[in-house]
N, C-alpha and C positions, 0 to 999 in steps of 0.2 A: 731155788729160784731161780731160774734162767734167763736173765735177764738180755735182749741183745736189740740190734739196729739193723734194717733192713729197706729197703726201697721198692716200693712198687709202682711201677707209668710214672720214675723221673722223682716222685718224691719219698720221703727221707720217713720213717717211720721210727717211734719206740716200742717194743713190747716184750712178752715172753714168752717162752717157748713152752710148751705144753705139749707133748706127744705127736710130734709132728709139726702142730700149728703154732702160728705167730700171734697172741692174741694182742693187740694195740695198746698201750696204755697213751695215757697223757700225765702230764704234772711231771715232779721232781722225781726222779728214783730214786736220791738220795734225803727223801725228806716225804711230799703227800704225792701219791698218785692215785688214778687208777681206771680200771676198763674202761674203754670207751662201746664195746660190744663190737669192733669191726675185728676181725680176723682174713688169715690168709693161709692158702697152705705154703708148703717151702717150696713144692713148683711155680708158686704164682709169683715169690720175691729172691729178691737179691741179697743174698748175708750181706752187710756192710760188716764194719769193725764196732763191737758191743758199745763204744765208746767214742767220743773226742777227748783225748785225757786236757785234765790242767796242765799237770807238768807231768815229763816220765823222767824217774830216778831209774839209774841200772848202778850196780856193784859188781866187779870185776875180780874176776878170779876165786867164786868160792865155792868150788866142790873139790873133795879131794875121790880118790876111787875107793877108799874102804874105811870105814872107823878107825883103823889102827892108824892112819894117818891125820885124824885130825890133830892139829897141833894142841898141846895143854895151855900156850898161851895166843890168846886171840890179837889180832895187829891193834895197836893202841888209835892209828886212823885209818879205817876201813877204806878200800879203792872206790870211791860211785863217781861218777859219773851221770850227763845232763842229754836226752835227746831230743830233738825237735819235736812238737806237734806235728809239723809239713811231713814226717816221715812213716808217720802210721797208715794201716791199709789193714784192709780186710780181707777174712777167705776166700782163695780161690783166686786172686789179682794176681800180676805178676809183680815180681820184687826185680828191680829192675839193676840192673850189672852197670856201672858207672864207664864211661867212656875212656880208653886209654888204658882199660886193666881188662883181665878175663877170668878171673876168678871172683867170689867172698866168700864170706865165712859165716855158714849157719849156725844160731847157737836158741835152742830151744830152752823156756824155760818157764819157772810158773810165776804169772807176775799178778800183783796184790793190788787191787784197788782201794784206795781210802773213801771212805763214808764219812765221817766227819772230823771238823778242824781239831789237828791235833797237836799242843806242842807240850814240852819236857813231859813226854809219856814214860809212866816209869814200864819196865818189861812186864810186870805182870797184869798192867792193864790193855794193852795195845790191839789185842784182838778186837777189845769194844770200838775199835775206828777205825776199824775194816769192813768194808762193804762185801767185799766178795773178792775172787779168784776167775784170772783167765790165764789163755796161754797166749805167750809170747814169745816171737822170735828175735833177740838181740843183731839182725845181719850185720857183718862188721866188714870194712875192706883195711883189714892190716897195712895196705901199701900207704896208705894216708896218712898212720900212726905217724908222730914229730917225734924224732930221738933224743929227746924230753921228755919223753910220755906224756904228750898232750894226744888224747884219742877223739876229741871232739868229733873232728873234721872224718874221721875213718868211718863215725855210727851215725852219720847227719845225715849221709843222701837219701832225700827223697825215697818213698818204698821201706825203708832201713826197717821199721817195726810193726812187722805186720803181729795183728792182736787177733783172739775171739776166740772159738766161735761165737762163745754168750760168759756172760759174767753170772760165776755161780754162787750165790749167798750160803749154798748149806754146803761148806766141805771143809775136814780137817786136814789142815796144808800140813799136818806131819805124818800124817799115814797115806800120802800120793809118790810114783813114782813121775817125772818127768820122760817125756822119752820122745824122742827123732827117729823116723825111716827118711831115708837117701834113696829114691827110685825102687822103692821095697824091700831097700837090705836097714836093718837096723843100726843105727849108730850111738844114741846116745838112751839107757836108760837105767834109770837112779832115783835112789828116796831120795825126800828132803832130807833125813837124818843124815844126811853128806855135805850139810853145807858146813864150811867151815865160821862163819858169820849166821847165828840162826834168825828166823823172823821176825822173833820178839826182839833181838837187841839190836836185829837190823831196823827196825822200825823207830826201837826208842830213842836211837840213837841219832839217825836223822830229826828226830821232833825237839832234839833240843841244840838241835842245829839250825833249823828253818823249822815255820809254821806250815805243817802239811794241811793239803786244803780236800774236800770233796772234790771226787776225780782224780786225783794224783794219782799214778801209775808208775808202783816200784817193782821191778826188774827184778828179779830177788838171785841169780846167776846162773850159769848154764854148766850141766855136767861135762864128766869127761866122755869125749867124745865126737865134739864138734868136729867140722873139717872145712875143708875149700872146697865147692862147687862152681860149675860153668852154665853156660846158659843153655837153656832145655832141661836142665837136673830139673828134679817136683821134690819137694821137701815137705815131710807131714811132721810137726812137732804135735804131740799131745800127751794128757791129762786123761788119761779116761773116764775119771767122775767127771770133767769138763767138755771135753770132747779133742778133736782133731783139727786143728789149724793147719791146711795144706796150700801151700804157695808153686809156682815154678819161677825158675831165673832166667831172664831173659835181657839178649844185650840193649843197650839204649841205642835209641834213632839218634843220628846224627844230627848236631844243631846247625838250624839252619846261618848258612854265613851271606854274611850281608857283602856287596860287591864293590 
């Protein structure tokens, strides 16, 4: 199923996308929900990020170019980081480049949505705790990275985590390709089997550190090919089985100055 959120006449709804129609639902998508009987065409609604995450966790430098480059020994402690929920936007919203810089970096990724509380989960059981998958763009301003390795500020600006267009619950995450086109030109196209830290190991590791909750989003890393972009550039992050997440980069408006 393809779960999503959308706005009609200023009101936000949750729904299931079926054959171009938003079928409204009510309840908890991670628990009990039901159809309301109301529906809208895609022309009648503005699509939003498919959920408001509980928290967002990313993993750094998690792809190689080809299978022969995969390391024999995995890192003892993978590089994880948090992104604020306030950085989330949906399809077709502008990604705002912060004042004072001209470029930021796009990073197309498969995003995992947790559906059940998970603590100390074995790798073999990980998928039992996954609700579904969406497309993420882990936008980054490397200019704000700290020399000692602190990434938080460079990944935390408003609009720096586009998600969408839907949460697909019927997906084999090991049989998909993560793609990106910049202004129509392909920049990324890699299978998820090129991940250094595989999805099962990634989520199991996290669950042994922290309790994962329904609505947590895990960004699983960006394939080779991510690059810098400027205002006016259009990025299309795509996993064909989920859909295309399209956004345009724009410069920040000048902050209001006090007299």
